[in-house]
Residue, then its C-alpha position, 0 to 999 in steps of 0.5 A: m741112351s743114357q740116363t733117362a733113356t728118353s726115348a722121344p717119339a717124334a713121329v715124322a709123317m707128313p700131312g697128306s701122307p698115307r697113313f699106316a695104322f700099325v706104324d701109329i701102333a708101333r710107336g704107341i707101344a713104344l711109348l707105353a715102354m718108355f712110360v714104364y722106363h721113365f716112370a722107374y727112373d723118376l722113382s729112382f730119382f725120388r728115392l721112392i725105390e730102391t733100385d738105382i735105375v741109372f745103373e741097373p743092367g737091365w734097365r739100361l738094356f731096356a732103355r737101349g731097346i725103347a730108343g733104338s725102336f723109336l729111331v727105327i720107326v723114324g727111318f720107316s716113316l720117312v720112307l713112308a712119308t716120302r713115297k711120293g716125294l718130298n713135301r717140302p713145307a710140311y717136312l720143314k715145318r715138322l723139322a722146326m717142331l723138332a728142333g724146337a722141341a729139342a732146344l726146349v728140352s735143353l733149355g728146361t733142364w739146364f735150368a731144372m739140373p744144370d750138372n745133368f742137363i740134356f745137350f744131345g738127347i733123343l729128339h735131338h737125334i731125331a731132329l738131326a737124323s732127319v736130315l741126314a737119311l734124306p740122301f739114303l731114301r733114294l739110295p741102293l738098299v745095299a748100300v743102305a744096308l751097308a751104311a747102317v752097319l758101318a754106322f752101328a761099327l764106327p764107334g769102335l773103330v774111330a778114337h782119337p784124342l780130339l774126338d774127346a772134345p766136349w764140342l764133339s761128344w755129340l758124334g758118339f766118338s768121344q771116351a770122355p765121361l759125360r754128365t747128361a740125363d739123356f745121351v743119343p749120339v749120332f753113332p751108333w744110334f743113326g744106324c737104327v734110323l738107317s735100318g728102319i729105312v732098310l725095313a720100309r723099303l723091303l716091306l712097304p711094296r709087299l703091303a701096298g694094298s694088302a689088308f694090313a695096310t687098310w687096317r684100322p683099329t677098332a678097340a678102345p685101347a688100341r685106338i688110344i695106343a694109336w692116338g698117342g703114336r699120331h701124337s708122340l711129340l706132344v706126349y713125349l713133352v707132356h708126360q715127364p712133367v706129369f710124372i715129376g709133378a705127380l711124385t713131387l706131391a706124393t713125397l709131401v705126403v709119403p716122404p722117401p727114405s731119409p739118407e740115414e735109413r738108405a744107408f742102414r737099408a744098404e748095410c742090411q742088404r749087404s748083411c743079407a744077400g748070399p748064395n741063398l737069398s737074392m738082392q730082390v728079397c733082402r731089399a724087401v726083407c730089410a724094408c720090412t724091418v725098418d717098417g717093424l723097428k718104426r712101428e715098435q719105436l726101435w728105429q732111432k735107436a737102431l740108428d744111433e746103435q743104442l739096442s739093448p740086448e733084448e732089443n737086439a734080439r727084437m730086431t732079429a725076430l723082426a728080420q726073420s718073420c719079415l723073411r719067413e713072409r717072402 
């Protein structure tokens, strides 16, 4: 997963198949994690926070964890949905919904951000994986586990200039840089789906008839989370337009920092950071200093580098005061 990590939580359980509430809860919790990531990403995109979410290692790891968890649940749900055989009409209907939603995401991002549009994101992967995984539902468990290991390993084993062609990048073997807001290629991510199949085939025989299998949430928060897990495709399609719309309105009320202010803060943070002060503390100190300069009507003079010696001393005092408040 690259930038938005947009971990689409499309459930694949078929109508009429037995539902385990814990699967809906797991998918709902993954949805909540996705909300956190996407909201942080949107804040970064609108320049409402200093952190560049796309390039922050911790956030990138968080995004990959979310994507992996959804894909494991996809594999688990496929096993659960086909325990009594494949319901072809329901399966094809669900597959058509996934493919249509993926096409909608590509079309929407093409118009919204043509230089960064999503051509093979999480929904595209889930739709394709829902087909590719079908033969593995009946293969011996050891064979599925070995296939999962191979799927994870293949990108590091396969390399060829022909695979760098843009039209083959969705496979996951390309070494060429890509510009896309969300990228979940077949390899290595299909390994997560296969891992979900292995997990389900190990656990489901042990869960059948147990209290855990028949458990249903009664507390309101758990029921809301389970509802989101059951309607995850709808929630996925709706949540980003809601976030972006809300933040667009927010920027009309509180405009994001100008390029000049961002440059000033960046220079301030570089000067501040050191062995005794973390970058997080420096971000807060520099933001506080900028607020103080604006409050005392010294901000424009600071940008123009026209502060008098007395005003420079006042700026230093403001920074020291902000540091003490940390």
